[in-house]
N, C-alpha and C positions, 0 to 999 in steps of 0.2 A: 576574582580575576578583575584587573582594572581596564576601564574602558575610555580611551582617550578620543577628543573632539577630532575629526577629521579637517579638511582643508575647507570644507563647505560648511562648517560646525555641527554636521552630523556625527555620531560615532563611527570611528572607523574598524570597529570590530564589534561582534555581536555580545561578548562577555560570557558565551555559553560554553566553551570548550577551547584548551589551547591546541596551537599545532601539534601533530605527531605524524611522523614519516610512516608509514606502514611497514616498512622495512626496519624500523627500529623497536618494534613492539615486542612483548612477551609472546612465545610461542604456546599455542595451546592446540587442543582438539576438539572436535564436534562428538556428540555421543557416538560409541561403537569404533573409535579411532578415525572417524571420518574427518576429513579436511575441507572438502566443500559443500556448503550448506545452500540447496536449492530452494525457494519458496515460491509457489505460485499463487498470485493474488487476483481473485476475481472480483472486480469492482461492479457491485450491484448498485445501481444509482436509480433516483426517481427524481423527476424534473416537474417544477410546478408549471400546470397547462396553461398560466395566464401570465407567463414569464417567458422572454426569449432568450434566456441566459443558458449556458453550457455549450458544449460542442454543438456544430452545426453542419448538416450535410450540404447545405445551400445558403446564400446569405440571408439574413434572418428576415422573416415575412412578419407584416403586422399582428399583433397578438389577437386572439391565440395563434400561435404558430404551429399550425396543424403539421406541416410537413415534416419539421426538425422534431417535434414531439413524439409524432408517429415511428419516424426512424430510429430515435433512441429507444421507443417504447418496445420495439421488435426485439431488443437484445433481452429483456426480461422475459416475453412471452414465447421466444423460438430460439434465438441465438444460445441463451444460457444452458437449455436444456441439452444441445449438441456438446457443449463444453463438458457438463456434468457427466454425460454418458462417456465420453472419451477418459474423463478421470479415473470413472469406475473401471472403465477396462484396462488401464493402466495402474489401477491401484495407487493412484497419486493423490496424496492430501493436497487441500487449498486452503486459502483463507478467503471468506467471504467480507470483503470491505464494504459494509453496508449501511446505504442511508437509513435512519430510523425511519422515514416514511414508507419504507418497503415493508416493514412490520405490519403496519396498517392496511396498505394497500394491495399487498401481494404476499401474504403469510404462507403460500404454499412453497415459495422460494425459500423461507426460512426452514420449513419443515425438510426440505430436500437437504440442505446444507448440513441441519442437524443430525439428519438421518446417517450421513456419511461419517459424521464425528468430526467435520470441519471446525475450524477456528472462527470466530465472528470478531471482527474489528470494527469499531465504531466509525464513522465516516460522515458525521454531522447530520443533520434532518434531513436536506435535499440538496441535490447539486446544484440547485438554482441560488443557494445561498453563497454568500462570500463573508464569512467569519471573521476574517482579518479586517474587512472595512467597517464592521460594527464597534460599538462602544464595548469597554470590557466587560460590562455586565450583559450586553447582549451576546456577546461571544460566550460567555461563562454559561449562560442560559442554553446556547445550542449544544456545548459539551455536554451538560449534564443532561440535557433531555435525550442526546443520543445515548448516552451511557445507560440512562434508565429503561429507554424503550426495549434496549437488548437484553438487559437484565430480566425485565418482566416477560419477555417471550423465550428466553433460554433458560431461565432459572440462574445464571450467573452473569456477574457483571464483566464485561470487555476488559481485557488488559491493555489493548492498543488502540491506538486512534491515527486515522489519516485525515486532515482538515478537507473539506471539499474545495476542489480546485487548486489544492495546497495554498490556501487562501490564510496564512498565519499572520499574527500581530505580533508585536513586540512582546506581548504576555502569554502568547499561547502556551509554550511549555510550563510555564507557572501554573496556568489554569488547569493544565491537565494533571500536572503532579497533584495539585489541591484536590483535584476531582476523582483521585484515585487510581489513575491510570500508571502503568507501569513502564511503558514505552510508547514512542511515536514513530511514524513512518515519513513525515514529510520532508526530511533531508536526504538528498541524494549525493552526499559528500564523500562517502567512504565505502569499502567493501568489508568492513567490520563493524559490530556495534560500537558506539561512542556515547559515554556518559556526559550529559548536559548538566550544567548547574542551572538550579531555578532557585526562584525567591520564596524562602520559607515564610515570609510575612502573609504569602497568599494562603498558607494553612498546608502547605505539602511538605514532603520528606527532605527537600534541598537538592534533589537531582532527580532526572528521568533519563533512560536509555533510549538512544535514537537507533534504530535497528533499519539497515540499509535497504531503501526502497529505489527501484529504478525509474530513471526518466528516459533513458537510452533504450534498455528492453521494455518499453512501455508503448502500446499500440496507439495511445491518443496523440502523442508527439509525432510519432513517426508517420502515422498515416494520415492524421489530421493536420499537422504541422509541416512535415517534409514531403509529404504527398507519397509516401512509398506504399507499396502494395503487400499482399500476403506473403508472397515469395521472397521479397527483400527481409520482411520482417523475421520471417522463419530462418533466412539465411543469417541474420544477425544472432539469432539465439544459437544457432549452429556454430558462430564462430566464436561467440562469447564463452560458451561452454568448453571448446577447444583450448582457449587462452586461460580461463580458471582451472581446468583440470591439470594443466601443466604447472601452473603458477603455485597451486595449492600444495604441492610438495614441498615448497619453501614455506609458506605459511597459510594458516586457514583463511578461507574468503567466504563470503555470501553473495549468491547470485540470485537476484530476484527477477521474476517475469511478471509484469502487469497487463492484464487483460480486461477488455471491457466487452460483454456480450453484443453490443449492438456494432461492434468493428470485427473482432476476429470470431465471433458467432455467425457472421454472414456466410453463407454456404460457399462462396467461391475463396474466401480467405481461410476459412476452417480447414479446407484440406491441406493446406500448407501448415496450419498449426498442428493439426493431427499427424502429420508426417514427423515433424521436428520433434514432437514429445514422444512419439515412438522410438525416434533414433535415440533419444537421450536416455530414455527407459532402458533400452536394450544396451547402450555402451556403459552404463553407470555400473561402478564397480563398489567395493567396500569403502572406498575413500569418499564416495558421494553419498548425502543423506538429504533425501527428498523431505521436506519439512515444512513447517509454519512460521511466520515471524514471531509469533509468542512462544514457540518453543525453543526458538534462536534466543529471545530475550531470557527464559527462563535459564537455559544452560549457561549464558555467558554471566548472568547474574551470579550463578552459583560458583563461578570462578573466582569471584572476589578479586578480579583484576582492577587496578585504580582507573 
């Protein structure tokens, strides 16, 4: 794929995939004849105590930023367990998008997801890191370290990766492919999986799959960025489901829901999350597949579509 310089001398295209209108693509189904694949992603994150980076409840304070650190740590200590109880009640699978540091500092969390049979997705080392700002060598180290940490505690290397803060460099897909990852979650550009070209010289297979990950049905940009609250976020999920369920009759689609326990795990927001997930579970018919991004990747890869 050729990449031409833009007016400012920078590439006007990333060179990873060609344009494709979703209405022009081959038709296919998800397992069991389903047409709408829904994956629920629980971001389980760790933040450095001596770093003020990451999402903030209030303006950053001098390091150590106790106010924001403690607010985020609530998610791992309390909010997450509300979410897992709800997912157990509704018999819904989930993906744990896990910072590697969680395996060291909070192994009980890893045990809980493993006991449920959920998927583990690598999510860098901590969410105070910005791998896209690192050297290629530094980013490669973060990717491999997160892969190895999950492999060591779960017995299997993770198939998928989400960069901390969606912090990608120009080399990230190449490095992920070379590290043995099968898919990435950073790009919110489609409602179906998309193949990315990668640089074989880095040691990979020459391509990696992008599985749709939401930035709209995602509590961080909605609550922290747009200042919406739990009821509004739940309404967004409700509305999106209605549109996707209708449109999936014409074409298969993916709907992701991204959750952070320090946000939607707060009691006043959780009530709305619980209500909408119960509604979705009740409404879902045989055209709806509650799944994980890894299962979506596996199925799509098996279709052998270009």
